[in-house]
TORLUM-269837 format. One record per residue (C-alpha): residue number from 0; residue in three letters; x, y, z. Coordinates in steps of 0.001 Angstrom, whole numbers, plus 500000, padded with zeros to 6 digits. Layout:
! residues N
NUM;ALA;X;Y;Z
...
***
This chain:
! residues 105
0;UNK;233164;323776;855660
1;UNK;230093;321276;855636
2;UNK;229710;318327;857483
3;UNK;229193;314904;856361
4;UNK;226336;312885;857856
5;UNK;224224;309788;857013
6;UNK;221616;312284;855564
7;UNK;223756;313476;852662
8;UNK;223261;312014;849206
9;UNK;226362;310229;847599
10;UNK;226751;313172;845230
11;UNK;226557;315666;848365
12;UNK;229345;313525;850130
13;UNK;231481;313623;846888
14;UNK;231045;317640;846591
15;UNK;232181;318209;850083
16;UNK;235004;315807;849833
17;UNK;236211;317540;846528
18;UNK;236078;320689;848170
19;UNK;238411;319623;850867
20;UNK;240793;318107;848381
21;UNK;240818;321663;846681
22;UNK;241163;323017;850146
23;UNK;244016;320736;851054
24;UNK;245842;321379;847523
25;UNK;245917;325074;848074
26;UNK;247134;324618;851821
27;UNK;249995;323055;850336
28;UNK;250664;325862;847683
29;UNK;250116;323128;844729
30;UNK;248596;324173;841260
31;UNK;246316;321533;839536
32;UNK;249367;320817;837143
33;UNK;251836;320338;840098
34;UNK;249449;318057;841874
35;UNK;248641;316145;838771
36;UNK;252577;315815;837982
37;UNK;252913;314352;841357
38;UNK;250143;311881;841052
39;UNK;250594;310683;837493
40;UNK;247021;311688;837157
41;UNK;245880;314081;833989
42;UNK;244881;317658;834889
43;UNK;241284;316689;833982
44;UNK;241259;313891;836729
45;UNK;242484;316146;839159
46;UNK;239534;318855;838145
47;UNK;237215;315900;838402
48;UNK;238352;314825;842023
49;UNK;238082;318437;843147
50;UNK;234525;318787;841623
51;UNK;233161;315757;843162
52;UNK;232745;313699;839741
53;UNK;232889;309781;840284
54;UNK;236429;309128;839795
55;UNK;238141;305577;840557
56;UNK;239245;304774;843837
57;UNK;242712;304560;842636
58;UNK;242771;308367;841742
59;UNK;241345;309328;845196
60;UNK;244200;307317;846629
61;UNK;246894;308942;844477
62;UNK;245908;312179;845438
63;UNK;245371;311428;848966
64;UNK;249181;310436;849028
65;UNK;250393;313235;847254
66;UNK;248778;315510;849839
67;UNK;250379;313458;852413
68;UNK;247209;312250;853986
69;UNK;247028;308517;852852
70;UNK;247479;307751;856753
71;UNK;243663;309263;857062
72;UNK;242567;306064;855522
73;UNK;243330;304304;859121
74;UNK;240813;306597;860957
75;UNK;238197;305947;858337
76;UNK;238497;302031;858195
77;UNK;240611;300952;861268
78;UNK;241854;297402;861541
79;UNK;239796;295948;864349
80;UNK;239933;292250;863831
81;UNK;242186;290207;865985
82;UNK;244799;288892;863798
83;UNK;242372;289982;860711
84;UNK;240339;287175;861400
85;UNK;236747;287667;862132
86;UNK;235079;285886;864930
87;UNK;231135;285259;865487
88;UNK;229562;286285;868911
89;UNK;229962;282693;870155
90;UNK;233939;283154;869454
91;UNK;234183;280558;866683
92;UNK;235921;281503;863592
93;UNK;233148;282771;861024
94;UNK;232892;280965;857485
95;UNK;233308;283066;854408
96;UNK;230019;283933;852430
97;UNK;229307;282091;849363
98;UNK;226894;281514;846591
99;UNK;224787;278466;846750
100;UNK;224183;277194;843257
101;UNK;220799;276188;842486
102;UNK;220553;272462;840976
103;UNK;218169;271903;838222
104;UNK;217094;268888;836819
***
């Protein structure tokens, strides 16, 4: 299989991931219809996921869960912040980013 790297376009990454989803489904001996039933998604959505179409993230999560791979997201986005709080390099709690509103008048 192809390797995913920063040099690939979004479409190329989606095509590779789609092929990997298809391979996992086939490894688990599931038909598209069986995976659709297991996820609650329709046949066309499963085809879209496997062909690298731009599908909803919730669909990816449902397919990943049905294939027993939802724990893989932990490696993708580990929780590295202590107590879910972000600290600055000075050790102080960072404030949330917010929009400033321009004042006319």
